[in-house]
C-alpha positions in Angstrom: -12.8 20.9 7.3 -11.1 21.7 3.9 -9.8 19.2 1.5 -6.0 19.1 1.3 -3.1 17.2 -0.1 -1.4 15.4 2.8 0.7 12.5 3.9 -1.2 9.2 4.0 0.5 8.2 7.2 0.7 11.3 9.5 -1.5 13.9 7.8 1.3 16.5 7.2 0.0 19.0 4.6 1.8 19.1 1.2 2.4 22.9 0.8 3.4 23.0 -2.8 1.1 23.2 -5.8 3.4 20.9 -7.8 3.2 17.1 -7.6 5.7 15.4 -5.4 8.6 13.6 -7.1 9.9 10.1 -6.4 12.4 11.4 -3.9 10.1 13.7 -2.0 9.2 12.6 1.5 7.1 13.8 4.4 8.8 16.3 6.7 7.2 14.8 9.8 7.3 11.1 9.5 9.7 10.5 6.5 7.2 8.6 4.4 7.4 8.8 0.6 4.8 11.2 -0.9 4.6 9.9 -4.5 2.9 6.6 -3.5 -0.3 4.9 -4.5 -1.9 5.6 -1.2 -1.8 9.3 -2.0 -3.1 9.0 -5.6 -6.6 9.8 -6.9 -6.7 6.4 -8.7 -6.0 4.3 -5.7 -9.0 2.0 -5.0 -9.0 -1.2 -3.0 -11.9 -2.5 -5.1 -10.1 -2.2 -8.5 -7.7 -4.6 -10.1 -4.2 -4.0 -8.7 -5.9 -1.4 -6.4 -5.7 1.2 -9.3 -8.5 2.7 -11.3 -6.2 3.8 -14.1 -5.9 1.0 -16.5 -2.8 2.5 -18.2 -0.7 2.3 -15.1 1.6 -0.7 -14.4 0.9 -2.8 -11.3 2.7 -1.6 -8.2 3.3 -4.1 -5.4 4.3 -1.8 -2.5 1.5 0.9 -2.3 3.3 2.8 0.5 6.6 3.1 -1.3 7.6 5.7 -4.0 7.2 4.5 -7.6 7.7 5.7 -11.1 4.0 5.9 -12.1 3.5 8.7 -14.7 -0.3 8.8 -14.0 0.1 9.8 -10.4 -2.3 12.6 -9.3 -2.2 13.8 -5.7 -5.6 13.3 -4.0 -7.3 16.0 -2.0 -9.1 14.7 1.1 -9.8 15.4 4.7 -7.4 14.1 7.2 -9.3 11.8 9.6 -6.3 10.2 11.3 -4.3 7.2 10.3 -6.4 4.6 8.7 -6.7 1.3 10.5 -8.4 -1.9 9.2 -10.7 -3.4 11.8 -9.9 -6.9 10.6 -6.2 -6.2 10.8 -6.5 -4.8 14.4 -8.6 -7.8 15.5 -6.0 -10.2 14.0 -3.1 -8.4 15.8 -5.0 -8.5 19.1 -5.6 -12.3 18.7 -1.9 -12.8 17.8 -0.9 -10.9 20.9 -3.3 -12.8 23.1 -2.1 -16.2 21.8 1.6 -15.5 22.1 1.4 -13.3 25.2 3.0 -10.3 23.7 
């Protein structure tokens, strides 16, 4: 499978060679494209989840921002990411409250 630029949420391929702007969104799910989750510097293990020390801290990683150091990551689409701990917590919540 080839590396591609795609939406972090649904996997839609970004067809343009240019970087997305703040107002660009995914044509399938409507998610913002210029977000931390689509950036090369995004790293959960780094301070503020960003490896680029010049960048300002961004609270909402899934929402468009004004970061001038954004660089679209190329990766394989493996489906929407799910956190096992988050899923377990959701299941426990549903079990407790009968939802």
